[in-house]
N, C-alpha and C positions, 0 to 999 in steps of 0.2 A: 527690608522692603515688604516682606510678608506681613509684619506687624502693622505697617502703614496701611496696606490694603485691607486688612481685617478691621482696623479702626475706621477706615473710610466706609467700609460696608455697613458697620453698625451705626455710623452717623446717618447713613441714608435710610436704613430700615427702622431704626429705633423710634423716630417720631411716628411712623405709620403704625408700628406695633402698639405704641402707647395710645394712639388714637383709637385703635380697635379695642384695647382693653377698657378704655374709659368711655366707650360708647354706651348710651343708655340701652337697656335690654328691650327686646321686642315684647310688648305686652299682649298676651293671648286674650281673645274675646271670651269673656266669662259665659254669657248666656247665648249659647248657640242652640237653635231649635233641635237639630239632629242629635247633638250630644245630650241635651237635656231629656230627650225622650227615652234614652237608654241609660241615664245616669245611675239610677238605683237598681238594685236587685229587686225583682218583683216581691211583693209581700206574700206572706204565707198563704193568705187567701188573695189571689191576684185580682179579685174584683175590686179591692180597695187600693190597688197600686196607684200612686199619684201621677197625675198628668200636669206638668208644669205650665204656667202661663207662657204664651209665646214671647219671643224676644222683642217684638214690636211693642208689647205691653210693658215688659220689664224695663226697657230703656226709656220709657216715658216717666218712670218713677223718678222724682227729683233726687239729686244727690243730697246726702245728709251731711251738713257741715261738721267738721271736727273742731270743737272749741277747746281752748286751754282749760284744763281742769285743776282742781285744788284739793289737797288732802282732807280726808274726814278723820278727825281725831276722836278718841274716846273722851267722854265728857270731862274726866279729871286730868286729861293730858293736853287739852286744847289751849293754845296761847291766849292770854287775856286780850279781849277786843278783836279776836280773829274774825268773827262773823261780821262785825261792823266794818272792818277793813274790806272784806270781800264785797260788801254792798256798795263800796265806793269805786270799785273797779269797773272799767269799761270792758265790754265783751271783746274777746280776742279769738278770731277764727284762724286756726292753723292750717286748715286744708279744706278747700271747698270745691275742688274739681275745676277751678278756673285759675285766676291769677295768683291766688293764695295757696301755696303748697310748699312743703319742705324741699330741700335740694334733692334732685332726682337724676343725677348725671351718671351714676355708676351703680353696679350691683350693691356695693357697700352702702351707698346712699339709700337704696330701697330697703335694705335690712334695717337701717336706723329709723327710716320713716315708718316701717312696719310696726315699730313699738308704739307709735302714736295710734295706729289703728287698733292694735291689741287692747289698749286701755280706753279707747273711745266709747263713751256711753251712747246707747241708742234710745233710752227712755229717760225723760226728765220729769221729775215729780215734785210738786210743791208740798204743802202741808197735808193734803188729803189725796186719796186715790187708792186703787187696788195694789196689792203686792207691797212694795216698799215706797215710803215717802219721806219727805224731809223731817216731819215730826217724829218719825221713828228714831233716827240717829241723833235727835236732840233730846231723847228721852232716856234717862238713866235706867229706868225699869226695863226698857226694851233691851238695852245692852246686857243687863244682869241676867234676865231670863233667857235670852238667846244664846248666851255664852260666846258672844262675838269676840274673836281674838284680835289682837293688834300686834304690830311689829315692835321692834326695840325702841322706836321713837313715839309709840303710842298712836300710830296711824293704822286705820283699817283700810287695806289696799284693794278691797273688793268693789267699793263704790267711791264716788267722787262728788265734790261740790262743783257746780258749773254755773257760770254767769253768762247767760245769753241776752240779758237785758240789764242795764245798769240799775242797781238798787234792788235786784231780785236774785236771790240765790236759790238754786234748785238742786235736788239730789239726782245725780246721773247714775244710771244702773244698766245692767245687762250688757256690759262690754264683754269681750272675750276673757279679759282678766278676772271678771267676777267669779267665774267657775274654774279658771285655770291658773290660779295663783295660790301658792301654799306658804303659810307661815310656819317656819320650823320652830323647834322647841327653844332655840336660842334667840328667837325674834327675827332671824334673817328671812328674807322673802325670796322664793324661787318662782320665777315666771315660767308658765307653761306646764308646771307639774300638776298632778291631781290636786285640785283645789280643796281647801278645808274650811270654806265658808259654811257655817251651820245653817244652811239654807232653810231646812225644814223647821228648825227651832225658831229662827227669825221670822219666818212666814207665819208661824203660829201666834206670834205677838203683834202682827201687823193687821191692816184692814182686811176684812173678809174678802175672799175671792168670789165674785158674783157667779151664779150658775152659767150664764152664757159664756163667760171666760173659761170656766172649767170645761165646758163642752168643746170650745175652740181648741183648748190645749190637749184634751185627752179622749174625746169621743172616737169610738170605732163602730160606726152605725151599721156596718155590714155583719157584725157579730150579734147574735141573739142569745141572751140579752147583751146589750151594749154595756161593757164594763163600767162606763161612766155613771150608769144609773145607781150603782152602789154608793158613789160619792155624792152625787147631787141630791140624793134623798136623805143624806145625813144632816143633822142640825149643825149649827156653827161650832158648838163645843166638840162634837165628834170629828168634824173636819180638822179642827185645830189639833186635836190629839193625834190624828193620823199624820199630819204634817210634822208634829214634834217628834214622831217616831223615826223620821228620816235623819240619820246622823250626818255630821260633817264628812264630806268626801263622797256623798251620795246625793243625787238630785232627781226630783220628779220633773225633768225637763219636758218641753212640749213633745208630743208623740209618744211619751211613755205613760205612766199613770202614778197616782199616789199609792197604789197597792203594788205596782211593779216599777219602782224607780230604777235608776241605773247608777252604777259606780262611775264617778267622774273619771274620764280617761286622762292619762299622762300624755301631754303633747310632745314631750321631749323625746326625740327619735321618731316622730310620726312620719318623717320622710321615708323611712324604711318599712312602713306598714302597707301591706297590699290591700287591706280593706279597712274602711273607716267605720266607726261605731261598734259597740259591743256585739250587735247582731250582724255585723258585716254588711251594713246597709248599702254602702257605696264603695265600689272598687276605686283604687287610686293608682293610676298608671303614669301620671305626669303632674307637675305643679298645678296646671289648670284645673285638675280634678279637685284639688284641695280648695282652690278659689271658688269653685262651684259649690262645694260642700258648705263653705262659710256663707256664701250668698243664699243658699237654701235655708240654712239653719239660723240665720239672723233675720228671718222674715219671709224669704222667698217661698218656702214650702207651705206657709200659712195661706198663700194665694192659690196653691195647687188644688186640683179637684181629685179627691180620694173617692173614686166611684160615685161622683156627684156631690160629695160633701166638701165644701170649701170652708176651712176653719174660720176665716175672717170675712167670709162672703155675706152678702145681704141675704138674710134668712138661711145662712149656711149653704147657699146655692150659687150665687153670682159674685164673681170677683168685684171688689169695689173699684171706683175710679182710681187709676194709678197715681193721680196727683193728690189723692186724699191724704192730707198730712197727719190726720189722726189715726185712721185705720191702717194705712200702709206705712206711713211714717218716714219713708226715705230708703235709700240704698247706698251701698259703697260704689265708688268708681272702680273700673277695672284696674287702674293703677294702684288704688288702695288695697284691693284684694291681692294683687301680685306682691305688693310690699309686705302685707301681712304674712303671706305664705313664705316669703324669703326670711322674714324675721322668725317665724315659728320653726322653720327648717334649721335655723342657725342656733337654736337654743341648746345649751349643754347642761348636763346634770350637775348638781352640787358635788363637792368633794365627798367621797364615801368614807366614813370613819371606820367601817368594818374591814379589817385587814385580814389577809390570808393567815391561816394558822393550821396546826395539826387537825383541829376540829373541822375547819372548813375544807381541808384536803380530804378528810373522811367523807364529808358531805358531798364533795364533788365526785368521789368514787361511787357513792350511792346514787347520785343523779344519773350517772352513766349505767350502772348495773340495774337500776330499777326501770330503765327504758324511758326516762323523762325526755331525753334528747330526741326521741322520735317525733314528738310534737314541738318541743321547745329547743329547736336546733340553733346553732350559731349561724351568723353573728348576732342576730337580734334576740336569740332564745325564743324564737317563734318560727314555725314553718310557714307562717302567713297563709294558712288554709282555713277553710270553714268546716265546722262539724255540725251535722244535723241534730236537732233537738228530738227528744222523745215524742213519738206520735206524729212526726212530720214525714210525709212521703216525698222524697226528692223527685221533682219532675225530671223526666229523661233528658230534656235538652239542657238542664242545668249542669249536667256532668261535662258537657262540652264547652259551656260558657264560663264556668267558675271552677275554682280549685277546691273540690269538696272531698273530705275524708269519708271513709265508709263507717267510721266509728262514731257513736254518740257517747258522750261522757256522762249522760244521765242527770244533768243539772236541771233545776226548775225551768219550765218552759214558758212561764207567764210573760216575761218581757218580749220574747220572740214569737209568741203565738197570740197574744191578747192586746197588743198595742200597735200604733201606726208606724212603729219602727220594726215590727216583727216580720222577719224574713223566713222563719223556720230554722235559722242557723244561728250559731255563735261563732265568732272568730277565735282562733287560738291566740291568746294574748301574749305579748312579750313579757319576759320576766326581768328585763332591765329596770333598774330603779325600784325594785320591790322594797328596799330598805326604807325608803321615805314615803311609801304608799300606805294606805289603810283601807279598811272596809272591803273585804274580799268576797268574791262571788258576784254574779251579775248584778244583783241588787244590794250588795254590801252587807250580807248577813253576819259575817265574821270580822271582828274589829282588827285583828292582826293575823300574822302568819301562824302563830302558835295556835290560835283558835281554828284556823282553816285546816291545820293538820291534827286537830284533836279528833280521834275516832269517835268520841261521844257525840259529835254533831250529827251523826247518822241516826241517833236514837230518838224515839218519839217524845221523850221527856226532856230533850235538850232545849235550853233557853239561849237563843242566839245573843251574841255580844254586840252586834251591829244593828241593822234594820230589823225592827220587830213590829210589824203592822198590827199585831194583836196584843199590844201591851207586853206584859211579862208572861203571857201564856206560852208554854213550850211548843216547839214544832221542830222537826228534823230539817237539817240543811243537807239535802241529798246531792248525790252526784260527785264526780271527780274524786273517787275514793283512793286514787293513787297515793301511796305513801302512808296511808292510815294504818296499814298492818305492820309497819316497822316498829321496832322497840322504841321506847321513850328516848333512849340515848341516840339511836340512829335518826329519829325525827329531829332531835336537837341539832345533830350534825348537819342534816340536810338543810334545815332552816338557816343555820349559820352560813352555809355556802350560798344559799339564795340571796342572803343579805349583802353579799360581796359583789353582786352583779350590777 
């Protein structure tokens, strides 16, 4: 009798439970005026702290359709007749915020749909134009000089061909995947990892970046002198040399600079990060914060007022018409941003080939005895706190608002004091996945862990193995001297342990 009653009970509640599990999630509102006003930590000089456009403006920006995209092959790996076939295709819209969208009934559906957003291009270039264009990827010299890698199938996964009009093939660029896709040594692709597109080298072979675009990307007009003046006064050859000095894994993204670029972050495990960006620019307390970060960094913050400076504004002062398809370009829907967030949160690291051994056990013991765990604590190997840079006076109210350490590790302050991402802080990074990352330090001065733990990097005659803005001229890579006083054998053991994380 009891078994019959239990069976009857489950027959009654099971459909209800299944319905609850399969219900679509509630989508948070991305652009909320109150939340956007306090979204970011104030900049080191708060005069330049951005004020976002109001929600009434943001939601007038048309949604950007997501088109079906097609692989970009290296010239010697492209199937015969490939481009001619693409020109015969009709445009296919996968997601437009209206009737055309992927299945979105469950959380699992949103994760799957998020991969479309992750790879969705936001700029579409023909044969000419600034930054990257179609003629670049059709040019063997561009491939050779940029050192652009491909996967095991000969595909370059950072950009895509897009058909928005039958008979016309464009190059789609600046998706999330462009910077957050890594090609491993065996040709496998890891989505969400620190990307290894040779952005600087490729840019050095592309069309010149016009001065107004350089200002929009990098100007910090409340600093005197404005750091951008060093760049816009360079001739074309000098700018290309500076771009070429930025190695794969490092990027002079908007709000940084060509002389203070940033190591591309690993998004795998980002759900556990308390602060986003190398400078801890934005706290992350809930998934909607990641949605807002993406909305800001894929165009939204270019509309903000940085102390009166609007990067894409008319005369750098007035936001453009929100429906301006050229200057503003479009936006993601809240559903798309939620899907992207769930997709990124779901990403897992690739299998780690570095297995525990006697050497790694010794390294683990050193990790504990040297006090590394004070900052790089389990489970993320980060205490998720901020550390002030040299020369920054922490405002008294910040101690109550943010989780700030008293210790400065003495690293270069350029990124966090001389750019529009500069808060005066750096976040304590996670050590998870170090084995597949590269270009260490905030601006990627050291190509690998062995170089980062090389005590010679503190010397004035040291030539960095990563980013070298002055060509091959030596300069010290200062700060974070922890572990540099260990013996060579102990450093080897510590590095071996770190590569198992």
